[in-house]
C-alpha positions in Angstrom: 4.0 16.0 113.6 0.6 17.6 114.1 -1.5 19.6 111.7 -1.5 23.0 113.4 0.9 25.4 111.6 3.5 27.0 113.8 4.4 29.4 111.0 2.1 30.7 108.3 2.5 33.1 105.5 -0.6 34.5 103.6 -0.3 36.2 100.3 3.2 37.6 101.1 4.8 40.0 98.6 8.1 41.7 98.8 9.2 44.5 96.4 12.6 46.1 96.6 13.1 49.5 95.1 10.6 51.8 93.5 9.2 52.7 90.0 11.0 51.2 87.0 13.8 49.9 89.3 11.4 47.9 91.5 12.1 44.2 91.8 9.4 41.8 92.9 11.2 39.3 95.1 8.1 37.5 96.4 4.8 37.4 94.6 1.8 36.3 96.7 3.4 33.4 98.7 0.9 31.5 100.9 2.3 28.6 102.9 2.0 26.8 106.2 4.6 25.0 108.3 3.1 22.4 110.7 4.6 22.0 114.2 7.3 19.3 114.2 7.8 19.3 110.4 11.0 19.7 108.4 10.7 21.8 105.2 13.4 22.6 102.6 13.1 25.7 100.5 14.9 25.5 97.1 15.1 27.5 93.9 17.5 29.0 91.5 19.5 32.1 92.4 17.3 35.1 92.6 14.1 33.0 93.1 13.3 34.7 96.5 14.1 31.8 98.8 16.4 33.9 101.2 13.9 36.7 101.1 11.1 34.3 102.1 13.1 33.0 105.0 14.0 36.4 106.2 10.3 37.4 106.2 9.1 34.2 107.8 11.7 34.7 110.5 10.8 38.3 111.2 14.1 39.6 109.9 12.4 41.6 107.2 8.9 42.9 106.7 6.8 42.0 103.7 5.5 44.7 101.3 2.1 43.0 101.4 0.5 40.0 103.2 1.1 38.6 106.7 3.2 36.2 108.6 2.2 34.5 111.9 4.7 32.7 114.2 3.2 30.7 117.1 0.0 32.7 116.9 1.6 36.1 116.8 0.9 38.2 113.7 4.3 39.8 113.0 2.7 42.8 111.2 1.1 43.8 114.6 4.4 43.9 116.4 6.7 47.0 116.7 10.5 46.5 116.4 11.1 45.8 120.1 8.3 43.3 120.2 9.6 41.7 117.0 13.1 41.4 118.5 11.6 39.8 121.6 9.6 37.3 119.6 12.7 36.3 117.6 14.7 35.9 120.7 12.1 33.7 122.5 10.5 31.9 119.6 12.9 31.6 116.7 16.3 29.7 116.4 18.7 30.5 113.7 21.5 28.4 112.0 23.6 30.3 109.4 26.0 29.2 106.8 28.9 31.0 108.5 28.1 29.7 112.1 27.9 33.2 113.6 29.8 32.2 116.8 31.5 34.7 119.0 35.3 34.0 118.7 36.0 35.2 122.3 33.6 32.7 123.9 34.1 28.9 124.2 31.6 26.4 122.8 29.5 26.2 125.9 29.4 30.0 126.3 28.2 30.3 122.7 25.5 27.7 123.3 24.3 29.6 126.4 24.6 33.1 125.0 21.0 33.8 123.8 19.5 32.6 127.1 22.1 34.7 129.0 21.2 37.8 127.0 17.5 37.1 127.7 18.2 36.7 131.5 17.0 33.1 131.5 18.6 30.0 132.9 18.9 26.9 130.7 16.9 23.7 131.4 19.8 21.5 132.7 18.2 18.4 131.2 17.7 20.0 127.8 21.3 21.4 127.8 22.7 17.9 128.7 20.6 16.2 126.0 21.7 18.7 123.4 25.4 18.5 124.3 25.1 14.7 124.0 23.2 15.0 120.7 25.8 17.3 119.1 28.6 15.1 120.5 30.7 18.0 121.9 31.0 17.0 125.5 34.8 17.1 125.3 35.0 20.3 123.3 32.9 22.7 125.4 35.9 24.7 126.6 37.3 25.2 123.1 36.8 28.5 121.3 35.5 28.5 117.7 39.0 28.8 116.2 39.9 25.5 117.9 36.9 23.7 116.3 36.3 22.3 112.9 33.6 23.8 110.7 31.4 20.9 111.4 31.9 21.2 115.1 31.2 25.0 114.9 27.9 24.3 113.1 26.9 21.7 115.7 27.6 24.4 118.4 25.3 26.8 116.4 22.6 24.1 116.2 22.7 23.4 119.9 22.5 27.2 120.5 19.5 27.4 118.3 17.7 24.5 120.0 18.4 25.3 123.6 15.6 27.8 124.2 13.0 25.4 122.7 12.0 27.8 119.9 8.8 27.5 118.0 10.8 27.2 114.8 14.4 26.9 113.7 15.4 28.6 110.4 18.6 27.2 108.8 20.1 29.2 106.0 22.4 27.0 103.8 23.6 25.2 107.0 25.9 22.9 105.0 27.1 25.5 102.6 30.5 25.9 104.2 31.1 22.2 105.1 32.8 19.2 103.6 30.6 16.2 102.8 31.2 14.3 106.1 30.5 17.3 108.2 27.4 18.1 106.1 26.1 14.6 106.8 26.6 15.1 110.5 24.8 18.4 110.5 21.9 17.2 108.4 21.5 14.1 110.7 21.4 16.4 113.7 18.7 18.6 112.2 16.7 15.5 111.3 17.2 14.3 114.9 16.0 17.7 116.2 12.7 17.1 114.4 12.3 13.5 115.2 13.5 13.4 118.8 13.1 16.9 120.1 9.9 17.7 118.2 11.5 20.8 116.6 10.1 22.6 113.6 12.8 23.3 111.0 12.7 25.4 107.8 15.9 25.2 105.8 17.0 27.1 102.7 19.4 25.1 100.6 20.7 24.6 97.1 21.9 21.1 97.9 19.6 18.3 96.7 21.2 15.9 99.3 20.3 18.3 102.1 16.8 18.8 100.8 16.2 15.1 100.6 16.3 14.7 104.4 13.3 17.1 104.8 9.7 16.0 104.9 8.8 18.3 102.1 10.5 20.4 99.5 9.2 23.8 98.4 10.6 25.1 95.1 10.5 28.8 94.4 10.7 30.4 90.9 10.4 34.1 90.4 9.0 34.7 93.9 6.3 32.0 93.7 6.1 28.5 95.2 5.7 26.3 92.1 6.2 22.9 93.8 5.5 21.7 97.4 5.9 18.0 97.9 8.0 15.2 99.4 11.2 14.0 97.9 13.1 11.1 99.5 16.3 11.1 97.4 18.6 13.7 95.9 17.5 12.5 92.5 13.8 13.1 93.3 14.8 16.6 94.5 16.6 17.3 91.2 13.5 16.0 89.3 11.3 18.5 91.2 13.7 21.3 90.3 13.6 20.3 86.7 9.8 20.2 86.6 9.7 23.6 88.2 12.1 25.2 85.7 
C-alpha cells in the first residue's frame, strides 16, 4: 500500500429534500483512501454510509464538497463522462450480486469489458478465475450457482478491468457464514495479491475486521477511523462512537 490516495472526499455534504423536510445525510465528510488499501465503512441505520459510498463511487452527486477518483474531480464531469469513468475506473460488488440471468458465469465476468469494446487481459482473466475457484462453473448460469458462487462471479467481474477502486456494498449480506468467509477472503486477497483498493460498506463486525481500517459514521459524520483486527474490536469502536 502506498500513501497516494486513489479516492478522496473533501468536505462532502448531501442533503435530501428541501425546507423543513430536508435531511442532512452527510455533514462535511473529508476522507482519503490510499491505493491498495482496504477500508470498511460502518454505522447505524441512517448514518449515511450508503450515501457516502454512492457519492464516492459517482453514483450520486454531493450537495457540497468534492470527490476525486484517480485524479479526476467528479464535479467537473458531465453525466456521460461520469458514466465512462465509472465503467473504466470503478468496480462494484452488490449485496444482490446483480448478475444477468441469461448469461453464464464467464459471460457475466466479461460483460463490462464487452460493453466497453475492450478485450480482457488473458493472464488477468485466468488468474481471477483461479482466485475465485470457478473454473468448472464458467458455463453455468446464475440460477445454477450458489449465492457464494454468484458473489465470487461478481467479484471477478469487478476486478477484471483493473479498476482504480472496488466498492462493495454489504457483499456478505445475503450469504451464509461459510460463503461469507470465502467472499471476504477473496476481497482480502484482491488487496494483498492484486494490489486492489477496496471500500466496503458493511454492518457485520466480522466482515469489517478483515479491512485495514474501519470508518464509523454517525449522523453523517466520520466519528472513528482506525484499525480493528477482531470483530470484538470493531464492536468496541461502534460502542465508542455511539
